[in-house]
N, C-alpha and C positions, 0 to 999 in steps of 0.2 A: 506487433506488441502482444502481450499476453492477454488471455481472455478477460480476467477481471480487472486488470490495469486499464485496458481500453474502455471497459464499461464504466469504471469509476471516473476516468478522465472525461468521458462524454457527459456524465452526470454532474461534473463540476467539483467533484470531491477534492482533487488535487489542487485545483485553482484556489479553493477555499483555504487550503493549507499553505499556499504560496509555493507550490512545487510545480515546475514545468516538466512535463513528461515528454520525452523524445524517444525515438527508436533506440538511441544509444544508451539511455538509462532505464528503460522499462524493465529489462531483466533484473537489473540491480535493485529496483524498487520492489519487484516481486520477491526477490531473494530476501530482502530485508523484512518484508512483511511476513514471509514464511518463518524467518528466524524469530521475529517478535512473538508470533502466535504459536510457536512451538511445532511448526510443520516443515522445518528445514529438510530438504531432500524429497519432499512430497510433490505430486503433480498438481496442476492448477485447480481441479475441482476440490481436492482436500483442503488446499490453502484457502480458497474462496469460502468454503463452508465454515471453516474456523474463523475467518476474518469477519464474516457476517455475524457470528455469535459475539465476537469482540465489539463490533460496532453497535450491537443491541444493548450492551452493558456499559453504562456511562463511565464507570471507573476504568475498565479495560480499554474503552475507546479513547479516553483521555491519554492513557499511557501509549497506545498505538500512535495516535496523532502527534504527540510530543516527540516520540522517537523518529517518526518520519520527517517532521519539520527539522529536527536537529541535523539529520543526515542529508536531506535533499532540498530544503527550502532555499531559494535563491540560486540554485545551480541549474545547469542545462540550458542557459540562455545563450 
C-alpha cells in the first residue's frame, strides 16, 4: 500500500468514512486523493503534505471526506 494510505488506515481514518482499504484499491484511493487536493501526478510525500493541509481546514476536509465516501464507501468488501 502507499505510504499515507497505510498510515491513515492504521489510524482508523478510512474506517470512520466507511471505506475498506485493500491492496487492490489503495492506489485508486491515493490517486483520488491526489486529484482532489490538486496533486495529481505527484509522488507520495507531496500528496500527503497537501492532504494534511486539507485535513487541518474544516471546509476542505469536509469536501475531501465527502468525495472519498462517494467514490469508495461500501466498496472493497
